[in-house]
C-alpha positions in Angstrom: -14.2 -34.7 32.8 -10.7 -36.0 32.9 -10.3 -39.8 33.0 -7.7 -39.4 35.8 -10.4 -38.2 38.2 -13.0 -40.8 37.4 -13.7 -43.7 39.8 -12.3 -47.0 38.6 -15.7 -48.4 37.4 -16.3 -45.3 35.3 -12.9 -45.6 33.7 -13.6 -49.1 32.8 -16.9 -48.1 31.2 -15.3 -45.3 29.2 -12.6 -47.6 28.0 -15.1 -50.2 27.1 -17.1 -47.7 25.1 -14.0 -46.5 23.3 -13.2 -50.0 22.2 -16.8 -50.4 20.8 -16.8 -47.2 18.8 -14.9 -47.3 15.6 -12.2 -44.7 15.2 -12.8 -42.3 12.4 -9.7 -41.5 10.4 -9.1 -37.8 9.6 -10.5 -36.8 6.2 -8.2 -35.5 3.5 -8.8 -32.0 2.2 -10.2 -33.5 -1.0 -12.7 -35.7 1.0 -13.7 -32.7 3.1 -14.3 -30.6 0.0 -16.3 -33.4 -1.7 -18.5 -33.8 1.4 -19.0 -30.0 1.5 -20.0 -29.8 -2.2 -22.3 -32.9 -1.8 -24.0 -31.3 1.2 -24.5 -28.1 -0.7 -25.8 -29.9 -3.8 -28.3 -31.8 -1.5 -29.7 -28.5 -0.5 -27.6 -27.7 2.6 -26.2 -24.3 3.4 -22.7 -23.8 4.8 -23.1 -21.8 8.0 -19.5 -21.3 8.9 -17.4 -19.4 6.4 -14.2 -20.2 8.4 -14.7 -23.9 7.7 -15.3 -23.3 4.0 -12.1 -21.1 3.9 -10.1 -23.7 5.7 -11.1 -26.4 3.2 -10.2 -24.1 0.4 -6.8 -23.2 1.9 -6.0 -26.9 2.5 -6.7 -27.5 -1.2 -4.0 -24.9 -2.0 -6.3 -22.0 -2.7 -5.5 -18.5 -1.5 -8.7 -17.1 0.2 -9.3 -13.7 1.6 -11.2 -13.5 4.9 -13.4 -11.0 3.1 -14.1 -13.2 0.1 -17.8 -14.1 -0.5 -18.6 -17.7 0.5 -20.3 -18.3 -2.8 -17.1 -17.4 -4.7 -15.0 -19.6 -2.4 -17.4 -22.5 -3.0 -17.2 -22.0 -6.7 -13.4 -22.1 -6.5 -13.5 -25.3 -4.4 -15.7 -26.9 -7.1 -13.2 -25.9 -9.8 -10.3 -27.2 -7.8 -12.1 -30.5 -7.4 -12.7 -30.7 -11.1 -9.0 -30.2 -11.7 -8.1 -32.9 -9.2 -10.5 -35.4 -10.8 -9.3 -34.6 -14.3 
């Protein structure tokens, strides 16, 4: 719903909530990659190959849309090791 069409009292409520909630800064590609790897190491499974590919590309890796997700994750791990070294 657009704020322009809300009654005044609802606009105030929405603005009040926005002020209460902290704004999350956008994560860098390295932070996104570290979060992905940490989630995988904790037992999670990436469900969206497009997200994994996007993280890899933003790290500067060339990724085919047909690349296996496991191979892409391995390349992300190696890229993070190079960045940390």
